[in-house]
Structure formats: structure tokens, C-alpha cells
C-alpha positions in Angstrom: 0.0 0.0 0.0 2.9 2.4 0.7 4.3 1.9 -2.8 0.9 2.7 -4.3 0.7 5.9 -2.2 4.1 7.0 -3.5 3.1 6.3 -7.1 -0.1 8.2 -6.6 1.7 11.1 -5.0 4.3 11.2 -7.9 1.5 11.2 -10.4 -0.3 14.0 -8.5 2.8 16.2 -8.4 3.6 15.6 -12.1 0.0 16.5 -13.0 -0.1 19.6 -10.9 3.1 20.8 -12.5 1.7 20.3 -16.0 -1.6 22.0 -15.0 0.1 25.0 -13.4 2.5 25.5 -16.3 -0.5 25.8 -18.6 -2.7 27.8 -16.3 0.1 30.3 -15.9 0.8 30.5 -19.6 -2.8 30.6 -21.1 -3.8 34.0 -19.7 -0.4 35.4 -21.0 -1.5 34.2 -24.4 -4.8 36.0 -23.9 -2.8 39.2 -23.2 -0.9 38.8 -26.5 -4.2 38.0 -28.3 -6.0 41.0 -26.9 -3.1 43.4 -27.6 -2.2 42.0 -31.1 -5.7 41.6 -32.5 -5.9 45.2 -33.7 -2.2 45.8 -34.6 -1.0 42.4 -36.0 -4.2 40.6 -37.1 -2.2 37.8 -38.8 -1.1 36.7 -35.4 -4.6 36.0 -34.2 -5.0 32.5 -35.9 -1.6 31.5 -34.5 -2.6 32.6 -31.0 -6.0 30.9 -31.3 -4.3 27.6 -32.2 -1.8 27.9 -29.4 -4.6 28.7 -26.9 -6.8 25.8 -28.1 -4.0 23.2 -28.0 -2.7 24.3 -24.7 -6.1 24.1 -23.1 -7.2 20.8 -24.7 -3.9 18.9 -25.0 -2.2 19.9 -21.8 -4.2 21.8 -19.3 -7.5 19.8 -19.3 -5.9 16.4 -19.2 -3.5 17.6 -16.5 -6.3 19.0 -14.4 -8.3 15.7 -14.7 -5.2 13.7 -13.7 -4.6 16.1 -10.8 -8.1 15.5 -9.5 -7.9 11.7 -10.1 -4.6 11.3 -8.3 -5.5 13.7 -5.5 -8.9 12.0 -4.8 -7.1 8.6 -4.9 -4.7 9.8 -2.3 -7.6 11.2 -0.2 -9.4 7.8 -0.6 -6.4 6.1 1.0 -7.1 7.9 4.2 -4.5 9.4 6.5 -5.7 13.0 6.1 -6.7 14.8 9.2 -10.0 16.4 8.1 -10.3 17.9 11.6 -7.5 20.3 10.7 -8.1 23.4 8.6 -5.4 22.8 6.0 -7.0 20.1 3.9 -10.2 22.2 3.7 -8.3 25.3 2.6 -6.4 23.3 0.0 -9.6 21.7 -1.3 -11.3 25.2 -1.6 -8.3 26.5 -3.4 -8.2 23.5 -5.8 -11.9 24.1 -6.5 -11.1 27.8 -7.1 -8.3 26.8 -9.5 -10.7 24.5 -11.4 -13.2 27.4 -11.7 -10.3 29.6 -13.0 -9.5 26.8 -15.5 -13.2 26.9 -16.7 -13.0 30.7 -16.9 -10.0 30.3 -19.1 -11.8 27.9 -21.3 -14.7 30.3 -21.6 -12.4 33.2 -22.4 -10.7 31.2 -25.1 -14.1 30.7 -26.8 -15.0 34.4 -26.4 -11.6 35.4 -27.9 -12.2 33.1 -30.9 -15.5 35.0 -31.5 -13.7 38.3 -31.3 -15.0 39.2 -27.9 -12.1 40.2 -25.6 -11.2 42.0 -22.4 -8.2 44.3 -22.2 -4.7 43.1 -22.0 -4.6 44.6 -18.5 -7.5 42.5 -17.4 -5.9 39.4 -18.5 -2.6 40.4 -16.8 -4.5 40.8 -13.5 -6.4 37.5 -14.0 -3.0 35.9 -14.5 -2.3 36.5 -10.8 -5.2 34.5 -9.6 -3.6 31.0 -10.0 -0.4 32.3 -8.4 -2.2 33.4 -5.2 -4.1 30.1 -5.1 -0.9 28.1 -5.6 0.9 30.0 -2.8 -2.0 29.2 -0.4 -2.1 25.5 -1.5 1.6 25.0 -1.0 1.8 26.7 2.3 -1.3 24.8 3.5 0.1 21.4 2.5 3.8 21.9 3.5 3.7 24.4 6.4 0.2 23.5 7.7 -0.2 26.7 9.7 -4.0 26.2 9.8 
């Protein structure tokens, strides 16, 4: 059982890294998309392809794997649900998933020509960073 736990934990960490890489990069692509659409319109199809592939080929499978590995670890027991940290982590992971869905919706809106400002996408790019910081501190330091 200990070997299975270690394999699940390794899969979880790998999945989280892949998901976070994409979730940090996609809003940056949205910034470029919003800022280049009017000045360099020939870049728009390239950016749309990059956005779609990043979301569908990397981010969504990594998010699903993160959830599967994470819930498998939870299912093995050993987490003190009487402490605050697992609840805080769970809430942040749900928030990260909501952010992921927001990104998917924005990708579709951008493809239809509806976009927010580059500044808005820059600000939104900070959301996963804050969530990641809270998650890591909750799990590693467990101050709650």
C-alpha cells in the first residue's frame, strides 16, 4: 500500500506541475491575443491555435489527472480532516478549477472576437499564483 501511495503522489505532483504550467501561460497568451488583434491581425489565428492546443492537449488532461490522483490519495485515508489545511487546500483547488473553466470560456470568447483588455488578462494571471501559494503553504507548512 505504501508503494501505491508513493506512485499516486508522484502522479499527482507531475499532473499539478503540468496543469500549473498551462494555467500560468494561457492568460499570458490572452494578453498577446487582446493586444495584437488590432495591430497584428495575422497573429490571431496562431494565438488561437496555441490557446486551443494548450487548453485541450495539456491543461485539461493535467487538471483531470490532478483530480484523479488527488482524490485517490484522499481515498487512501490518512488526512486529518479535523485540521483546517485540507479544507483550505480543497477550496483553493476548486477555485483553481473554476479559474480553468473561466480560461476555457475566455478562449471561446476570444475566438469569437470578444475580448477584455490586456490589463484585465494580466490581472487575472495573478489568480492562480495566489491560489498556488495558499495551497503549497497549506500542505507543506500547515499553519492552519
